[in-house]
N, C-alpha and C positions, 0 to 999 in steps of 0.2 A: 504494500500500500504506500502511496505517496506520503511524504512527510508533511504535506500541506494540511491545514486544518480543514476538516470536513464541514460542509454546510448542511445544517439540518433544515429540512423543508418544513416550515411551520404552517400547517394547514388545518385549522380547526373546523369542526363540522359546522356548516352554515345553514343547515336545514331550517326553513321557516317553520313557524309554530305548528301548522296543520300536519306537516310531515313528521316533525320531531315528536309530537304527541303519539303518533302511530308507532314510533320506534320504542316506546316505553318498555315492552317486554324484553328487549335486547339491548337496552341503553348501555349497560355496563360492558357487555361484550363488544358493542360497536365502538365504545371509547377505547377499548384495548386494541381493536383493529386500527383505529386512528393512530394510536401511538406507534404501532408496528409499521403502519404505512410510512410514517415519518422516518423511521429507522431504515427501512428498505430504500427510500428515495434519497438518503444522504448522499452528498456529492462534494467533491473538492472544488467545484465551480460555483461561485456565488450566484451566477445568473440562473442556476437551476431553481433556487428558492424563489427568486423574484418572479420568474416566468410561471412556475408551477402554482404559485399562490393565486393565479388568475383562474384556475380551473375548479376551485372549491365550490361544490354544489349541494344537492339534496342528499347525497350519499345513498341514493335509492338502491343501487345495485348491491352494495354490501349489506344494506338493510334487508333486502329480499333474501339474500343468501342466508343470513343469520336467522331471519324469521322462519324460513323453510326448515333450517336445521333444528331450531327450537320446537317447531310444530311436529317434527318427526321424532322428537324425544330428547335431543341433547345438542348443545353447542360445544363441540370439541375444540381443542387447540388448533386442529387442522382447519376447522371451519373459520376460526378467527384469521388464520393465515390466508385462507382463500379470499376472505372478505377484503383484506388489505390489497391483495393482488388484483382482484377484479376492478377495484376503484382506481388503482394506478393505471391499469390498461385503459379504463374509461377516460381518465384525466388526460392521458397522452393522446387519445383519439380526439378529444375536444380541441386540443391545440391544433391538430391537423385539420379538423373540420372547419374551424374558424378561418384558416388560411384558404381552404377550398371554397368556402361560402363567401369569402370576403366580408365576414361579419365584423362590424366595427365595435360592438359592445359585447361584454361577457360579464355576468354577475354585477351589473350596474356600473361598470367602469370600462375603460378602453381595453379592447381585446389585446392579447399578448403580441400578436403579429403587428398590430398598429403601433404599439408602444416600443417594442424591441426589434421589430423587423421579422420578415418571413423566415430567414435562416435560423435565427435563435429559437423561434417558436417551434419550428419543425424539429430541430435538433433536441430540444428539451422534451418534446413529445416522444421522440425516439428513445431518449434516455430513460424516461419513466417506464416505457414498455419493456425495454431491455432489463431494467432493474427488476421488474415484476417477473419476467421469464426466468431470470437468473435465480431469484429467490425460490420460485416454485420448483425449478429443476433441482435445487439443493435440498428441499424439505418435503416434497410430496411425490406421489407416484406418477407414472407416465399417463395413467388414465385421466387424471385431473388436467395435466398439461395438454393432452389431446383434446379434451372437451373445450378448453379455453382457446387453444390455437385454431380449432375448427370455427369457433365463433368469430375470431378475428379475421379469418379468411373470408367468411361471409360478409363481414363489415366492409372489407376492402373491395370485394366483388360488387357489392351494392353501390358503393361510391363510384366505381368504374362504370357500372351500368347507367347510373344517373348522368355521368359526364358524356357517355357515348350517345345516349338517346336524346338528351337535351330537351327540346320542345316537342319531341315525338313520344311523350310518355302517356300511355292510356292507363286505365284503372288497374288492369292486370299487372303492368310493368311497375306502376306506382307501389302496389302492394308487395311486389317482389323486392323492390328497393327498400321499403320500410321493414320488411321481414329481416333483411340482412343488416341494414343500418342500425336498427334499434332493437328489434325483437330478439335477435340472435344472442346478444350479451345478456338480456333479461332472462332468456330461457336457460342459458348456460349457468348463470348465477343461481337460479332456483334449483337446477339439477345438482350443481356442486354442493349446495347446502344440504339437500336430501341425501346425497351420497356420503357426505362427511358424517352424517348422523347414522349411517349404515342402514338406511331405509331400503325396503324391498324395491326391486327394479320397477314394478308397476307404479309405486308411489313416485319414484324418481321421474318416470315418464310423464305421469300426470302433472307433476309440478313443473316440469320442463314445458309442457303444453300450456300450463297456466301462465308461465313467464312469457311465452310466445304471444299469447292473446293480449296480455297486459301491455307488452311492448308495442304491439300494433296500435292498440287504443291510445297509448301514451303519445306516439309519434303523430297519429292522425290529429289528436288534440293539440299537440305542439304546432302543427302546421296551421290549424285553425287560429291559434293564438298569433301566429305570424301575420295573419291577415286581419284579425279582429282584436288582437290584444293591445295593451299599452306598454310601450318600451320602458317607461319609468317603473311601472308596477312589476314588470317581468324581469327587469335588470339585464336585458339583452336586446339586440337589434330586432326590430320587426320590419316587415315589408321587404325582407331580403330575397324571398323566393321568386317573386315576379321579376325584379330587375335582372336576375340571372337566367331568366327564361325557364325557370323550373315550373313544373305542373304539380300542384297539390290536389288531393282528392276533391275538395270543394270546387276548385277551378276546373278540373277535368269534367266533373259532372255538369257544371254550368255551361261549359263549352259545348257539350253534347246536346244541350237544350237551348242553345242560343241561335234561334232562327234569324235574328236581325244581324248577327255578325258583330254586334257592338262589343261584346266581351272579348271576342277574338282580337279586335283592333286595339282594345285597351291593353291586353296581354302583350301584344306585339310592341306597342308603344313603350311599355315598361321594360320589356326584354331588351329593347334597344337603348334603354336608359335615357329616354327623352321625356319621360313622365315623372312628375314629382308627387308630393303628398296628396295633392288634389286628385290626381289620376288614380292613386292607390285607393283613396277613399271611395272614388266612383266605382272602381273595380269591386271593392268589397260589397258595396250596395247592390251592384248588378249581379254579383255571384249569389248573394242572399236572395234576391228577387227571383233568380232562375232556379232556386231550390238547392244550390250547391252546399250552402252552409248546413241546412237541415239534413241533407243526405249524408254529409261527412259526420255530423254529430250522431246520427242514427247508426252509422257503421261503427263508430267508436263504442257506442253503447252495446251493440251486438257482440263485439269482441269482449267487452267487460262481462256480459252475461255468460259467454262461453268460458271466460277465465274463472268466474265464480263457480261454474259447474265442476271444473277440475279440482277446486278446493274441497269438494264434498268428500273426497277420499280421506281427508284428514279428520282425526278425532277432534271434538271441540276443545279449544284451548285459547288463552289470551293471544298467542301468536297467530293462530288461525284467524281470530277476529281482527287482528291487526292487518293481516293480508287482505281480508275482505275490505277493511277500511281503506287500504291503498287503492283498491279498484275504484272505490267511490271517489276518492280524492283525485284520481287521475282524470276522470271525465268532468268532475266538478269544477275544474279550473276555468272552463269556458263559459259556465253559466253566469 
């Protein structure tokens, strides 16, 4: 090891109250995972702490992992390790996502690439992922590593598909992208939690399916917030999807029902970055009038209903109730 003093990444849990309350059954173990996360991400480079601090969020993925483990009977030391690892992977992916999305805000402040440049943001994202993989390889079996790396592969493929298809994304492709971009890591987190608790394979599969449906609902809702949310309240950029020519579920459905062609012209205008806030507000209104918003909201609710069905395999417990609570909180953000 270098003789340089290592920098400890200070990254406190920043979950807002509604999320934090749902984490109550696993609060102590989540705090342990947070401490471990900081240890794993230590670096001799001061810039790691500065850049990584911009990715602190809801800690939803480690919370899902620990709640699934607790609901299956126990939170082992292995589960705590895995919780730290999945959050490091997620944090690294957020740094990369903001670069790809050209997002200017993250957690209520300037995004990392805007403040320190693209190169530093990408390299710190790489560092966090590498630290996670190294730690997992040193402390856990290959099955856990395989589950996680498969999820990461799906995330990368989804981003590539999004870039390749651009403005030619229909509903089927959109759901394929969302399944990889968000649902894959949700699903892996839930499966890893059940596996760490030595749950039966059937339970592992059901909880993985729960995470998949929850992830789909979460991203569909996030995309709705991108069109209808408030940047100050959300603490991140909104209105980013349309300027980049991206198609979200609400917009896709509205375009399919747009006989006048007005929505298509608005999307094209925003894709070419010639429209401002007024054009985005007009688009949001037109999408809602064409039924796009209600369609996407219903799709998210349908996935939440499916997610809740998968939870029926678990015995009643505070952790299972917390998982139910997370499903309600996910779609409740848009109401």
